[in-house]
Backbone as CSV, one residue per row, in Angstrom:
resi,resn,N_x,N_y,N_z,CA_x,CA_y,CA_z,C_x,C_y,C_z
1,MET,1.010,-1.209,0.059,-0.063,-0.378,-0.199,1.003,1.090,0.279
2,ILE,0.657,2.400,-1.034,1.060,3.501,-0.870,0.619,4.142,-0.531
3,PHE,1.198,5.583,0.368,0.574,6.202,1.191,1.395,7.720,0.676
4,GLU,0.367,8.671,0.602,0.674,9.998,-0.186,1.667,10.850,1.261
5,GLU,2.402,11.346,1.070,3.063,12.432,2.255,2.218,13.513,2.590
6,GLU,1.666,13.721,3.645,0.902,15.011,3.889,1.544,16.268,3.422
7,HIS,1.050,17.212,2.715,1.977,18.377,2.769,0.884,19.753,3.195
8,MET,1.783,20.550,3.761,0.929,21.336,4.394,0.459,22.365,3.172
9,SER,-0.944,22.940,2.908,-1.192,23.988,2.175,-0.537,25.635,2.396
10,VAL,-0.583,26.293,1.005,0.296,27.159,0.940,-0.767,28.301,2.456
11,SER,-1.813,28.084,2.153,-2.956,28.963,3.033,-2.676,28.572,4.371
12,ASP,-2.421,27.295,4.659,-2.212,26.724,6.189,-0.829,27.278,6.579
13,TRP,-0.123,27.212,5.694,1.537,27.767,6.166,1.582,29.319,6.421
14,LEU,0.725,29.891,5.621,0.447,31.299,5.653,-0.098,31.386,7.191
15,ASP,-1.015,31.152,7.394,-1.996,31.162,8.325,-1.076,30.910,9.584
16,GLU,-0.095,29.967,9.803,0.455,29.119,10.537,1.828,30.331,10.906
17,LYS,2.300,31.068,10.171,3.496,32.071,10.327,2.724,33.066,10.864
18,ALA,1.478,33.448,10.146,0.839,34.724,10.678,0.912,34.830,12.294
19,ALA,0.416,33.591,12.470,-0.105,33.509,14.051,1.002,33.338,14.761
20,GLU,2.283,33.071,14.365,3.502,33.273,14.896,3.936,34.490,15.029
21,GLY,3.387,35.728,14.408,3.705,37.076,14.501,4.745,37.474,13.124
22,VAL,4.774,36.679,12.184,5.718,36.803,11.219,4.603,37.728,10.187
23,ASP,5.588,38.883,9.191,4.700,39.628,8.782,5.316,38.275,7.440
24,VAL,4.060,38.455,6.718,3.956,37.415,5.583,3.900,37.963,4.309
25,SER,3.823,39.275,3.988,3.314,40.174,3.325,4.338,39.768,1.862
26,GLN,5.809,39.836,2.402,6.604,39.330,1.158,7.722,38.364,1.895
27,ILE,7.036,37.343,2.163,7.617,36.150,2.489,7.804,35.107,1.068
28,GLU,8.894,34.315,1.276,9.155,33.596,0.164,8.473,32.280,0.958
29,LEU,8.021,31.625,-0.024,7.441,30.143,0.528,8.782,29.309,0.326
30,PRO,8.548,28.311,1.419,9.391,27.030,0.664,8.955,26.299,-0.146
31,ALA,10.216,25.686,-0.983,9.945,25.059,-2.152,8.712,23.787,-2.492
32,ASP,9.075,22.881,-0.971,7.724,22.089,-0.879,6.882,22.621,-0.743
33,VAL,6.331,23.347,-0.044,5.124,24.460,0.159,4.554,24.938,-1.242
34,ALA,5.176,25.810,-2.192,4.917,25.970,-3.384,4.920,25.130,-4.213
35,PHE,5.714,24.237,-4.483,5.579,23.220,-5.483,4.260,22.063,-5.459
36,ASN,3.835,21.770,-4.214,3.023,21.117,-3.896,1.170,21.464,-4.389
37,GLU,1.328,22.515,-4.277,0.054,22.921,-4.320,-0.555,23.829,-5.334
38,ASP,-1.582,23.492,-6.246,-1.713,24.345,-7.681,-2.977,25.502,-7.051
39,PRO,-2.642,27.062,-7.499,-3.942,27.816,-6.842,-5.289,27.250,-7.295
40,ASP,-5.862,27.855,-6.291,-7.698,27.743,-6.439,-8.137,28.040,-7.637
41,GLU,-7.559,29.571,-8.058,-8.089,30.321,-9.140,-6.805,31.173,-9.227
42,THR,-6.926,31.931,-10.591,-5.745,32.946,-11.192,-7.167,33.915,-11.640
43,ILE,-6.814,34.915,-10.623,-7.945,36.142,-10.812,-7.427,37.306,-11.906
44,PHE,-6.280,37.200,-11.756,-5.534,38.507,-12.367,-3.933,38.093,-13.458
45,PHE,-4.199,37.960,-14.419,-2.681,37.823,-15.525,-2.793,38.985,-16.601
46,LYS,-1.661,39.566,-16.385,-1.301,41.011,-17.634,0.451,40.810,-17.560
47,GLU,0.761,40.500,-19.368,2.053,40.346,-19.591,2.198,41.627,-20.636
48,ILE,3.231,42.177,-20.700,3.817,43.177,-21.367,4.535,42.440,-22.594
49,LEU,3.951,42.251,-23.731,5.020,41.081,-24.545,5.071,41.772,-25.845
50,PRO,5.911,42.625,-26.296,5.680,43.475,-27.432,6.169,42.324,-28.523
51,CYS,7.217,41.415,-28.187,8.106,40.500,-29.039,7.163,39.384,-29.531
52,THR,7.466,38.195,-30.191,6.506,37.158,-30.413,6.115,36.701,-29.430
53,PHE,5.395,35.297,-29.313,5.053,34.932,-27.752,6.108,33.752,-27.851
54,LEU,6.831,33.733,-28.555,7.747,32.666,-28.611,9.120,33.165,-28.100
55,CYS,9.134,34.253,-27.797,10.533,34.815,-27.221,10.341,34.142,-25.496
56,PRO,11.889,33.729,-25.549,12.227,33.300,-24.435,12.907,34.258,-23.068
57,GLU,12.673,35.295,-23.329,13.394,36.118,-22.617,12.178,36.674,-21.412
58,ASN,12.451,37.444,-20.514,11.869,37.885,-19.397,10.968,39.161,-20.286
59,HIS,9.691,39.244,-19.311,8.895,40.301,-19.779,8.198,40.727,-18.690
60,PRO,7.995,42.075,-18.551,6.724,42.680,-17.292,5.855,42.065,-17.313
61,PHE,5.300,41.586,-15.683,3.970,40.631,-15.789,3.243,41.031,-14.038
62,SER,2.169,40.896,-14.183,1.564,40.948,-12.835,0.643,39.544,-12.915
63,LYS,0.389,39.217,-11.774,-0.511,37.696,-11.533,-0.811,37.727,-10.361
64,VAL,-2.180,37.387,-9.938,-3.023,37.147,-8.636,-3.440,36.214,-8.673
65,GLN,-2.978,35.275,-8.029,-3.797,33.844,-7.637,-4.151,33.795,-6.097
66,ARG,-5.549,33.017,-5.850,-5.882,32.538,-4.749,-5.809,31.355,-4.374
67,PHE,-4.908,31.116,-3.001,-4.544,29.998,-2.473,-5.757,29.920,-1.399
68,GLY,-6.470,29.353,-1.421,-7.633,29.432,-0.146,-8.157,30.878,0.235
69,HIS,-7.934,31.344,1.287,-8.418,32.685,1.580,-7.273,33.849,1.797
70,TRP,-5.827,33.017,0.849,-4.897,34.210,0.818,-4.843,34.385,-0.475
71,TYR,-4.447,35.901,-0.962,-3.935,35.884,-2.588,-2.544,36.409,-2.676
72,SER,-2.018,35.276,-3.735,0.024,35.430,-4.050,-0.535,36.443,-5.468
73,CYS,0.285,37.423,-5.311,0.855,38.503,-5.978,1.767,38.299,-6.430
74,THR,2.387,38.086,-7.625,3.849,37.916,-7.926,4.038,38.899,-9.406
75,GLY,4.881,39.023,-9.779,5.498,39.965,-11.515,6.694,40.534,-11.041
76,GLN,6.651,41.179,-12.163,8.313,42.324,-12.710,7.935,43.095,-13.010
77,ASP,7.914,44.525,-12.663,7.116,45.614,-12.631,7.620,45.891,-14.220
78,LYS,6.748,46.874,-14.577,6.700,47.288,-15.898,7.868,48.353,-16.341
79,LYS,8.187,49.172,-15.096,9.606,50.011,-15.096,10.697,49.514,-15.439
80,ALA,10.575,47.855,-15.328,12.212,46.955,-15.448,12.494,46.857,-16.729
81,GLY,11.121,47.326,-17.589,11.971,47.358,-19.004,11.756,45.354,-19.558
82,ILE,11.777,45.741,-21.140,11.806,44.296,-21.537,12.834,43.664,-21.499
83,HIS,12.771,42.113,-20.928,14.401,41.496,-21.511,14.829,41.513,-19.684
84,SER,14.506,42.189,-18.914,14.950,42.869,-17.498,15.155,41.578,-16.667
85,THR,15.958,41.483,-15.730,15.788,40.424,-14.778,15.347,41.217,-13.667
86,LYS,15.393,42.569,-13.030,15.566,43.226,-12.303,13.727,43.665,-12.025
87,MET,13.554,44.313,-10.601,12.342,44.637,-10.246,11.146,43.806,-9.730
88,LYS,11.747,42.767,-9.757,10.549,41.447,-9.352,10.038,41.675,-8.027
89,TRP,8.765,41.508,-7.854,8.065,41.678,-6.627,6.884,40.799,-6.647
90,ARG,6.617,40.762,-4.864,5.748,39.757,-4.509,4.906,40.293,-3.346
91,LEU,3.594,39.994,-3.304,3.007,39.959,-1.769,1.451,38.925,-1.541
92,PHE,1.797,38.787,-0.416,0.312,37.922,0.232,0.115,38.728,0.680
93,THR,-1.296,38.571,0.836,-2.958,39.082,1.465,-3.905,38.715,1.492
94,LYS,-4.977,39.007,2.859,-6.332,38.170,2.632,-7.128,38.984,1.560
95,ASP,-6.670,40.379,1.597,-7.554,41.423,0.732,-7.575,41.226,-0.526
96,LYS,-8.425,40.862,-1.479,-8.897,40.720,-2.916,-8.600,41.734,-3.731
97,GLU,-9.254,42.970,-3.289,-8.908,44.247,-3.564,-7.455,44.948,-3.680
98,GLN,-6.798,45.059,-2.459,-5.844,45.208,-2.426,-4.682,44.359,-3.408
99,ALA,-4.765,42.961,-3.552,-4.049,42.409,-4.445,-4.110,42.423,-5.657
100,LEU,-5.375,42.996,-6.085,-5.789,43.581,-7.451,-4.938,45.032,-7.907
101,GLN,-5.201,45.662,-6.880,-4.575,47.332,-6.955,-3.103,46.834,-7.024
102,VAL,-2.587,46.258,-6.632,-1.316,45.950,-6.323,-0.578,45.097,-7.741
103,ALA,-1.395,44.452,-8.158,-0.946,44.012,-9.604,-1.223,44.602,-10.599
104,ARG,-2.284,45.644,-10.694,-2.343,46.509,-11.800,-1.264,47.708,-11.826
105,ALA,-1.349,48.109,-10.572,-0.171,49.061,-10.457,1.233,48.676,-10.880
106,HIS,1.697,47.704,-10.670,2.921,47.144,-11.289,3.110,47.187,-12.898
107,ILE,1.782,46.951,-13.304,1.959,46.818,-14.703,1.480,47.895,-15.715
108,GLU,0.970,48.449,-14.935,0.158,49.897,-15.830,1.248,51.004,-15.741
């Protein structure tokens, strides 16, 4: 009989860290937590892609995904420019409107 190892969800892990008094707004998820869970939904995604869609370089983007009652916002600021590796950002919040506002602000 094969048993699947129990993994903590992103939402539970963030709740646990917040309960410990950790500021989770800019925290980096451990690889095992991030790898083992797909988001419940992607609420917002925008990418600035003036090249062809086959371009393998970096492009500015903003993304908001929901994990339980937490929103994960990630991206690369538009001000970084095309093909840059700078100005990457992230935010975890329970506030959907804040998540969308931050994501839009970074890409507009």
